C-alpha positions as a Markdown table, in Angstrom:
| # | Residue | x | y | z |
|---|---|---|---|---|
| 1 | Unk | -54.3 | -276.2 | 136.7 |
| 2 | Unk | -56.7 | -276.5 | 133.8 |
| 3 | Unk | -59.2 | -274.6 | 135.3 |
| 4 | Unk | -55.8 | -271.4 | 135.6 |
| 5 | Unk | -55.1 | -272.9 | 132.1 |
| 6 | Unk | -58.6 | -271.7 | 130.6 |
| 7 | Unk | -58.5 | -267.8 | 132.7 |
| 8 | Unk | -55.3 | -267.5 | 131.5 |
| 9 | Unk | -56.5 | -268.2 | 127.5 |
| 10 | Unk | -59.5 | -265.9 | 128.2 |
| 11 | Unk | -57.3 | -263.4 | 129.6 |
| 12 | Unk | -55.2 | -263.2 | 126.2 |
| 13 | Unk | -58.1 | -263.2 | 124.0 |
| 14 | Unk | -59.1 | -260.4 | 125.9 |
| 15 | Unk | -56.4 | -258.8 | 125.4 |
| 16 | Unk | -55.7 | -259.1 | 121.6 |
| 17 | Unk | -59.6 | -257.7 | 121.1 |
| 18 | Unk | -58.5 | -254.5 | 123.1 |
| 19 | Unk | -55.0 | -254.4 | 121.1 |
| 20 | Unk | -57.6 | -254.7 | 118.1 |
| 21 | Unk | -59.9 | -252.1 | 119.0 |
| 22 | Unk | -57.1 | -249.9 | 120.0 |
| 23 | Unk | -55.8 | -250.2 | 116.7 |
| 24 | Unk | -58.9 | -249.8 | 114.7 |
| 25 | Unk | -59.3 | -246.6 | 116.7 |
| 26 | Unk | -55.8 | -245.1 | 116.0 |
| 27 | Unk | -56.6 | -246.0 | 112.3 |
| 28 | Unk | -60.5 | -245.0 | 111.7 |
| 29 | Unk | -61.2 | -242.8 | 115.1 |
| 30 | Unk | -61.1 | -239.2 | 114.8 |
| 31 | Unk | -57.5 | -237.4 | 114.8 |
| 32 | Unk | -58.5 | -234.2 | 116.6 |
| 33 | Unk | -61.8 | -232.6 | 118.4 |
| 34 | Unk | -64.8 | -231.9 | 116.4 |
| 35 | Unk | -64.4 | -228.3 | 116.0 |
| 36 | Unk | -68.3 | -226.9 | 116.7 |
| 37 | Unk | -69.1 | -223.9 | 114.1 |
| 38 | Unk | -72.3 | -223.2 | 115.5 |
| 39 | Unk | -70.9 | -222.1 | 119.1 |
| 40 | Unk | -68.1 | -220.3 | 116.9 |
| 41 | Unk | -70.8 | -218.4 | 114.9 |
| 42 | Unk | -72.3 | -217.2 | 118.1 |
| 43 | Unk | -68.8 | -215.8 | 119.8 |
| 44 | Unk | -68.2 | -214.2 | 116.0 |
| 45 | Unk | -71.5 | -212.2 | 116.0 |
| 46 | Unk | -71.1 | -211.0 | 119.4 |
| 47 | Unk | -68.2 | -209.3 | 118.8 |
| 48 | Unk | -68.5 | -205.9 | 117.4 |
| 49 | Unk | -65.1 | -205.8 | 115.7 |
| 50 | Unk | -65.9 | -208.5 | 114.1 |
| 51 | Unk | -65.5 | -207.8 | 110.2 |
| 52 | Unk | -68.8 | -208.0 | 108.3 |
| 53 | Unk | -69.8 | -210.3 | 107.1 |
| 54 | Unk | -68.6 | -212.7 | 109.2 |
| 55 | Unk | -67.5 | -215.4 | 107.9 |
| 56 | Unk | -68.9 | -218.4 | 110.1 |
| 57 | Unk | -72.7 | -217.9 | 110.7 |
| 58 | Unk | -75.8 | -220.3 | 111.0 |
| 59 | Unk | -78.6 | -220.3 | 108.5 |
| 60 | Unk | -81.2 | -222.5 | 110.1 |
| 61 | Unk | -79.7 | -225.5 | 110.9 |
| 62 | Unk | -76.4 | -225.4 | 109.1 |
| 63 | Unk | -73.5 | -223.9 | 110.2 |
| 64 | Unk | -71.3 | -222.5 | 107.3 |
| 65 | Unk | -67.6 | -221.4 | 107.7 |
| 66 | Unk | -65.3 | -219.6 | 105.3 |
| 67 | Unk | -61.8 | -219.0 | 105.9 |
| 68 | Unk | -60.9 | -215.7 | 106.8 |
| 69 | Unk | -58.4 | -215.0 | 104.0 |
| 70 | Unk | -60.2 | -215.2 | 100.5 |
| 71 | Unk | -58.1 | -217.8 | 97.9 |
| 72 | Unk | -58.4 | -214.7 | 95.4 |
| 73 | Unk | -58.4 | -211.9 | 97.6 |
| 74 | Unk | -59.1 | -209.1 | 94.6 |
| 75 | Unk | -60.1 | -210.7 | 90.7 |
| 76 | Unk | -62.2 | -208.8 | 88.3 |
| 77 | Unk | -65.3 | -210.3 | 87.3 |
| 78 | Unk | -64.7 | -211.2 | 83.7 |
| 79 | Unk | -61.3 | -212.7 | 84.7 |
| 80 | Unk | -62.9 | -214.6 | 87.7 |
| 81 | Unk | -65.4 | -215.7 | 84.8 |
| 82 | Unk | -62.7 | -216.8 | 82.6 |
| 83 | Unk | -60.9 | -218.4 | 85.1 |
| 84 | Unk | -63.8 | -220.5 | 86.7 |
| 85 | Unk | -65.0 | -221.1 | 83.0 |
| 86 | Unk | -68.3 | -219.2 | 84.0 |
| 87 | Unk | -69.2 | -217.7 | 80.6 |
| 88 | Unk | -72.2 | -216.1 | 81.7 |
| 89 | Unk | -71.6 | -215.0 | 85.1 |
| 90 | Unk | -71.4 | -211.4 | 84.5 |
| 91 | Unk | -75.1 | -212.0 | 83.2 |
| 92 | Unk | -76.3 | -213.9 | 86.6 |
| 93 | Unk | -74.8 | -211.5 | 88.8 |
| 94 | Unk | -76.2 | -208.5 | 87.0 |
| 95 | Unk | -80.4 | -210.5 | 87.3 |
| 96 | Unk | -79.1 | -210.7 | 91.1 |
| 97 | Unk | -78.5 | -207.1 | 91.4 |
| 98 | Unk | -81.5 | -206.4 | 89.7 |
| 99 | Unk | -83.4 | -208.8 | 92.2 |
| 100 | Unk | -81.5 | -207.6 | 94.9 |
| 101 | Unk | -82.9 | -203.7 | 93.8 |
| 102 | Unk | -86.7 | -205.1 | 93.9 |
| 103 | Unk | -86.8 | -207.2 | 97.3 |
| 104 | Unk | -89.0 | -205.2 | 99.5 |
| 105 | Unk | -88.5 | -206.3 | 102.5 |
| 106 | Unk | -85.0 | -208.2 | 102.2 |
| 107 | Unk | -85.5 | -212.1 | 101.6 |
| 108 | Unk | -82.8 | -214.5 | 103.0 |
| 109 | Unk | -83.1 | -216.7 | 99.5 |
| 110 | Unk | -83.3 | -216.4 | 95.9 |
| 111 | Unk | -85.3 | -219.0 | 93.6 |
| 112 | Unk | -83.6 | -220.1 | 90.1 |
| 113 | Unk | -84.6 | -217.8 | 87.4 |
| 114 | Unk | -85.8 | -219.9 | 84.6 |
| 115 | Unk | -84.6 | -217.3 | 82.0 |
| 116 | Unk | -81.5 | -214.6 | 81.7 |
| 117 | Unk | -83.0 | -211.2 | 81.5 |
| 118 | Unk | -79.5 | -209.3 | 81.7 |
| 119 | Unk | -77.7 | -209.2 | 78.7 |
| 120 | Unk | -74.1 | -210.9 | 78.8 |
| 121 | Unk | -72.1 | -207.5 | 78.7 |
| 122 | Unk | -74.2 | -206.2 | 81.0 |
| 123 | Unk | -73.3 | -203.4 | 83.6 |
| 124 | Unk | -72.6 | -204.1 | 87.3 |
| 125 | Unk | -71.9 | -202.0 | 90.2 |
| 126 | Unk | -68.9 | -202.9 | 91.1 |
| 127 | Unk | -66.0 | -204.5 | 89.1 |
| 128 | Unk | -63.9 | -206.8 | 91.5 |
| 129 | Unk | -64.7 | -209.6 | 93.8 |
| 130 | Unk | -63.4 | -211.8 | 96.7 |
| 131 | Unk | -63.4 | -215.8 | 96.0 |
| 132 | Unk | -63.0 | -218.6 | 97.8 |
| 133 | Unk | -61.9 | -222.1 | 96.5 |
| 134 | Unk | -63.9 | -224.0 | 99.3 |
| 135 | Unk | -66.9 | -223.9 | 102.4 |
| 136 | Unk | -67.1 | -225.6 | 105.2 |
| 137 | Unk | -70.9 | -227.1 | 106.7 |
| 138 | Unk | -71.8 | -228.5 | 110.0 |
| 139 | Unk | -75.2 | -230.2 | 111.2 |
| 140 | Unk | -76.5 | -231.4 | 114.0 |
| 141 | Unk | -77.3 | -235.1 | 114.1 |
| 142 | Unk | -80.6 | -235.8 | 112.5 |
| 143 | Unk | -82.1 | -237.4 | 115.6 |
| 144 | Unk | -79.9 | -235.2 | 118.3 |
| 145 | Unk | -79.5 | -231.9 | 118.0 |
| 146 | Unk | -77.3 | -231.9 | 120.6 |
| 147 | Unk | -75.1 | -233.8 | 119.3 |
| 148 | Unk | -72.8 | -232.1 | 116.2 |
| 149 | Unk | -71.5 | -233.5 | 113.4 |
| 150 | Unk | -67.9 | -233.3 | 112.0 |
| 151 | Unk | -68.1 | -230.5 | 109.2 |
| 152 | Unk | -68.0 | -231.4 | 105.4 |
| 153 | Unk | -66.0 | -229.2 | 102.7 |
| 154 | Unk | -67.5 | -228.3 | 99.8 |
| 155 | Unk | -64.9 | -227.3 | 97.6 |
| 156 | Unk | -65.5 | -224.9 | 94.0 |
| 157 | Unk | -61.7 | -224.3 | 92.5 |
| 158 | Unk | -61.4 | -223.6 | 89.3 |
| 159 | Unk | -59.1 | -225.6 | 86.8 |
| 160 | Unk | -56.2 | -226.1 | 87.2 |
| 161 | Unk | -53.2 | -228.0 | 85.7 |
| 162 | Unk | -53.5 | -231.5 | 88.5 |
| 163 | Unk | -57.6 | -230.7 | 88.0 |
| 164 | Unk | -58.6 | -229.8 | 84.0 |
| 165 | Unk | -61.8 | -229.0 | 84.9 |
| 166 | Unk | -61.6 | -227.9 | 88.4 |
| 167 | Unk | -62.9 | -229.0 | 91.3 |
| 168 | Unk | -66.3 | -228.8 | 92.4 |
| 169 | Unk | -68.9 | -230.6 | 94.4 |
| 170 | Unk | -72.5 | -231.2 | 94.9 |
| 171 | Unk | -74.6 | -229.0 | 97.7 |
| 172 | Unk | -78.3 | -228.9 | 98.6 |
| 173 | Unk | -79.6 | -225.1 | 98.6 |
| 174 | Unk | -83.0 | -224.0 | 99.4 |
| 175 | Unk | -85.5 | -222.1 | 97.2 |
| 176 | Unk | -88.1 | -221.5 | 99.3 |
| 177 | Unk | -89.6 | -220.2 | 102.1 |
| 178 | Unk | -87.4 | -221.6 | 105.1 |
| 179 | Unk | -90.7 | -221.2 | 107.3 |
| 180 | Unk | -92.4 | -223.8 | 105.6 |
| 181 | Unk | -89.7 | -226.3 | 104.4 |
| 182 | Unk | -86.6 | -226.9 | 106.7 |
| 183 | Unk | -83.9 | -229.0 | 106.3 |
| 184 | Unk | -83.6 | -231.7 | 107.1 |
| 185 | Unk | -87.0 | -232.7 | 108.0 |
| 186 | Unk | -88.2 | -231.3 | 104.9 |
| 187 | Unk | -86.2 | -233.7 | 102.6 |
| 188 | Unk | -85.6 | -231.7 | 99.1 |
| 189 | Unk | -89.0 | -229.9 | 99.5 |
| 190 | Unk | -88.4 | -226.4 | 98.5 |
| 191 | Unk | -84.7 | -227.3 | 98.3 |
| 192 | Unk | -82.6 | -228.2 | 95.5 |
| 193 | Unk | -79.5 | -229.8 | 94.3 |
| 194 | Unk | -76.5 | -228.1 | 92.7 |
| 195 | Unk | -73.2 | -228.3 | 91.7 |
| 196 | Unk | -71.5 | -224.8 | 94.0 |
| 197 | Unk | -69.0 | -223.3 | 90.9 |
| 198 | Unk | -67.9 | -220.4 | 92.4 |
| 199 | Unk | -68.2 | -218.6 | 96.3 |
| 200 | Unk | -67.5 | -215.1 | 96.2 |
| 201 | Unk | -68.4 | -211.8 | 98.0 |
| 202 | Unk | -68.5 | -208.5 | 95.4 |
| 203 | Unk | -66.3 | -205.3 | 96.1 |
| 204 | Unk | -68.1 | -202.4 | 96.2 |
| 205 | Unk | -66.6 | -199.4 | 94.8 |
| 206 | Unk | -64.9 | -197.0 | 97.7 |
| 207 | Unk | -67.1 | -194.9 | 99.7 |
| 208 | Unk | -70.5 | -197.4 | 98.6 |
| 209 | Unk | -72.5 | -198.9 | 100.6 |
| 210 | Unk | -74.9 | -201.2 | 99.1 |
| 211 | Unk | -77.3 | -204.3 | 100.4 |
| 212 | Unk | -75.8 | -206.8 | 98.1 |
| 213 | Unk | -72.2 | -206.4 | 99.8 |
| 214 | Unk | -72.9 | -207.6 | 103.0 |
| 215 | Unk | -73.3 | -211.1 | 102.2 |
| 216 | Unk | -71.2 | -214.0 | 100.6 |
| 217 | Unk | -72.8 | -215.4 | 96.7 |
| 218 | Unk | -72.6 | -219.0 | 95.0 |
| 219 | Unk | -72.2 | -219.0 | 91.7 |
| 220 | Unk | -74.1 | -222.2 | 90.9 |
| 221 | Unk | -75.7 | -225.0 | 88.1 |
| 222 | Unk | -78.9 | -226.5 | 88.6 |
| 223 | Unk | -79.5 | -230.5 | 88.8 |
| 224 | Unk | -82.8 | -231.1 | 88.4 |
| 225 | Unk | -84.6 | -234.4 | 89.5 |
| 226 | Unk | -85.9 | -236.5 | 86.6 |
| 227 | Unk | -89.1 | -238.8 | 87.6 |
| 228 | Unk | -89.1 | -242.1 | 86.7 |
| 229 | Unk | -91.7 | -244.6 | 85.2 |
| 230 | Unk | -95.1 | -244.2 | 86.9 |
| 231 | Unk | -94.6 | -241.5 | 88.4 |
| 232 | Unk | -91.8 | -241.9 | 90.7 |
| 233 | Unk | -88.9 | -239.9 | 92.1 |
| 234 | Unk | -86.3 | -242.8 | 92.5 |
| 235 | Unk | -84.9 | -245.3 | 89.9 |
| 236 | Unk | -86.3 | -248.3 | 90.8 |
| 237 | Unk | -83.0 | -250.6 | 91.4 |
| 238 | Unk | -80.8 | -248.2 | 93.5 |
| 239 | Unk | -83.4 | -246.3 | 95.3 |
| 240 | Unk | -81.9 | -243.3 | 94.4 |
| 241 | Unk | -83.1 | -240.1 | 92.9 |
| 242 | Unk | -81.6 | -239.4 | 89.4 |
| 243 | Unk | -80.3 | -236.2 | 88.5 |
| 244 | Unk | -79.5 | -234.4 | 85.2 |
| 245 | Unk | -78.0 | -231.1 | 84.5 |
| 246 | Unk | -80.7 | -228.3 | 83.4 |
| 247 | Unk | -79.5 | -226.4 | 80.3 |
| 248 | Unk | -80.6 | -223.2 | 79.2 |
| 249 | Unk | -82.4 | -222.6 | 75.6 |
| 250 | Unk | -78.6 | -221.8 | 73.9 |
| 251 | Unk | -77.5 | -225.3 | 75.3 |
| 252 | Unk | -75.5 | -223.8 | 78.0 |
| 253 | Unk | -75.8 | -225.2 | 81.3 |
| 254 | Unk | -78.1 | -223.2 | 83.8 |
| 255 | Unk | -76.1 | -221.1 | 86.3 |
| 256 | Unk | -77.5 | -218.5 | 88.4 |
| 257 | Unk | -76.3 | -216.9 | 92.0 |
| 258 | Unk | -77.5 | -217.8 | 95.1 |
| 259 | Unk | -77.1 | -216.3 | 98.7 |
| 260 | Unk | -74.4 | -218.8 | 100.9 |
| 261 | Unk | -77.4 | -218.4 | 103.2 |
| 262 | Unk | -79.0 | -220.8 | 101.5 |
| 263 | Unk | -76.5 | -223.9 | 102.0 |
| 264 | Unk | -77.8 | -226.3 | 104.0 |
| 265 | Unk | -75.5 | -229.9 | 102.9 |
| 266 | Unk | -73.1 | -231.5 | 101.1 |
| 267 | Unk | -74.4 | -233.7 | 98.5 |
| 268 | Unk | -72.9 | -236.9 | 96.9 |
| 269 | Unk | -73.7 | -237.2 | 93.4 |
| 270 | Unk | -72.3 | -240.1 | 90.9 |
| 271 | Unk | -72.5 | -240.1 | 87.2 |
| 272 | Unk | -75.2 | -242.8 | 85.9 |
| 273 | Unk | -73.7 | -244.5 | 83.4 |
| 274 | Unk | -75.6 | -246.4 | 80.4 |
| 275 | Unk | -74.8 | -250.2 | 80.0 |
| 276 | Unk | -72.0 | -249.3 | 77.6 |
| 277 | Unk | -69.7 | -246.9 | 79.8 |
| 278 | Unk | -67.9 | -244.3 | 77.6 |
| 279 | Unk | -64.3 | -245.2 | 77.4 |
| 280 | Unk | -63.0 | -241.7 | 77.5 |
| 281 | Unk | -64.4 | -241.4 | 80.7 |
| 282 | Unk | -61.6 | -241.0 | 83.6 |
| 283 | Unk | -61.8 | -240.3 | 87.4 |
| 284 | Unk | -60.9 | -237.1 | 86.3 |
| 285 | Unk | -63.2 | -236.3 | 83.6 |
| 286 | Unk | -66.3 | -238.4 | 84.4 |
| 287 | Unk | -68.4 | -235.8 | 86.2 |
| 288 | Unk | -67.7 | -233.2 | 83.8 |
| 289 | Unk | -68.3 | -235.0 | 81.1 |
| 290 | Unk | -71.6 | -237.0 | 82.7 |
| 291 | Unk | -75.0 | -235.4 | 82.3 |
| 292 | Unk | -76.6 | -237.5 | 84.7 |
| 293 | Unk | -76.1 | -238.4 | 88.7 |
| 294 | Unk | -78.0 | -240.4 | 91.1 |
| 295 | Unk | -77.9 | -238.7 | 94.3 |
| 296 | Unk | -75.7 | -240.8 | 96.7 |
| 297 | Unk | -78.3 | -240.9 | 99.3 |
| 298 | Unk | -76.2 | -243.9 | 101.3 |
| 299 | Unk | -73.4 | -241.4 | 102.0 |
| 300 | Unk | -74.5 | -241.5 | 105.7 |
| 301 | Unk | -77.0 | -242.6 | 107.8 |
| 302 | Unk | -77.6 | -238.4 | 108.4 |
| 303 | Unk | -78.0 | -237.4 | 104.8 |
| 304 | Unk | -79.9 | -240.8 | 104.2 |
| 305 | Unk | -82.8 | -239.8 | 106.7 |
| 306 | Unk | -83.2 | -236.5 | 105.3 |
| 307 | Unk | -83.3 | -237.2 | 101.9 |
| 308 | Unk | -85.5 | -240.2 | 102.9 |
| 309 | Unk | -88.6 | -237.7 | 103.2 |
| 310 | Unk | -88.4 | -236.1 | 99.8 |
């Protein structure tokens, strides 16, 4: 009898453990199958009837997906600049168009320019653009390229009633030759951390065909890695990169236009506070008001492996 009771107790323990595991999986497990944007990009690219540029495509080791319908189907450049609080956007677009016109052969990346060449009210070969409030990026596992990870969302929405300063995320973009430095094995070499402020596609004037109209663009604000004491690039306590908002000589954030093709990863940044935190900071304004951030490499193991190569 005693043996039978022991077996029954063990069985009860197993049933309870199974129930707890089932409950945990129900709470934290995936609710639906992972969409494979890599496969979707192949399917879309082979469809000759698909609208160009296609909204799902692969750039290096990253699959990029935009909704087919933009958040703003048609908005003028100046209205967009005001709506997204980007006063130098017209000049940034003019500089990009100037670079595009002198880029031979065509390059699939654009370097961040340190100086704004165009005047703020520069003339543009288009009047309107489409805008998206978010983009999804997907990567394969760092150590198993056959395993596709869930897609992550990078937001770039303008200020609203619920979000006074808008909702925009940080990201990793390439600014170097992808034949030399390829994400994620490259780490930050040949790449930069930015805040994505606007995702767009200029609308060419009717009857006009231009090379820049065949690509999605993004307005970004540059975050630079701050070298620490003894020449280290990592803060000694947290062992994370410290980022600082880059400012132009006029005291405005360093903004520029890059191709969306240069996007490679979501990045999680955390405001770095001084010993005494500003009492005016809140969850809504801390990212906007802060100038110095940590690049959180501990957000997941895939990002940790990539950033640890830097």
